[in-house]
N, C-alpha and C positions, 0 to 999 in steps of 0.2 A: 496285215497291211498289203500283202501281195494281192489278195482278193479285192480289197478296197480300191487299190490303184488300177487294177485291170477293169473293174466295174466302172470306175470313173472315166477311163479311156473309152470303153465301149459306149457309155452314155454320150460321150462327145463325138461319136461316130469315128473314132480313131482306132488304130491297131493295138489291141490289148496284149499282143505278143511282142511288141517292140521294146526291147530293153532300154534303148536310149530315151524313150518317152516315159517308161516306168520309173527309172531312177530318180528324176527330179521330183516326181510325186511321192516316192517313198522317202526321199530326204525331207520333203516338206511335212510329211507325217511324223517325223521324228527319228527315222532310221538313218541318222547322219553318218554312221560308221561304215555304211555299205560302200564298197568300191564297184560292185557289179549288182545290177538289179536282181531281186528275187522274182523269178518268173512263175507265173501260173501256167502249168503245163496241162491243164485240163482241156478236154475237147470243147468246141464251140457251143454245144448244147447245154453246157453248165452255166453259161452267162446269164440266163434268166434268174438264176439263184443269186448271183453275186452283183448284178447290176443295181439292185436297190441299195446295196451297201455303198456303192460309189456315189449315191445321191446324198448320203449323210456325212456329217463330220466324223473324223476318224474315231474319237473316243466312243461316240454313240454306236457307230458301226461295229467296233470291237466288242462292246457290251452286248449288243444284239446277237452277234455271231456266237459269243460265249453262252448266252442264255439258250439259244437254239440248240447248241450241242449238248448242254447240260440237260435240257428237256428230252432230247433224243436218247441220251444215256439212261435217264430215269425211266423212260418209256420202255426201252429195251430190257432193263433190269426187271421191271414189272412183268413184262411178257415172259421172260425166262423164269421168273418166280412162279407164275401161273402154270407153266408147263409141268412142273413137278416131275 
């Protein structure tokens, strides 16, 4: 949700590093037990990766993020297997 919220703020031409703007988005996404926003501390050049997530609903964005990482893990395992 931290990537989704930061991507959503970036799409709105807002500051994705502003905790006061991130917290309401993270609460709206279902993380209601947070007292402090979970920050995305990546450098600005990472935003082209996460901005598309901010354009999607939270469940779909989470599923796509999971599928992307699963695919990368499987690709890495295949590459390591081929190294022998």
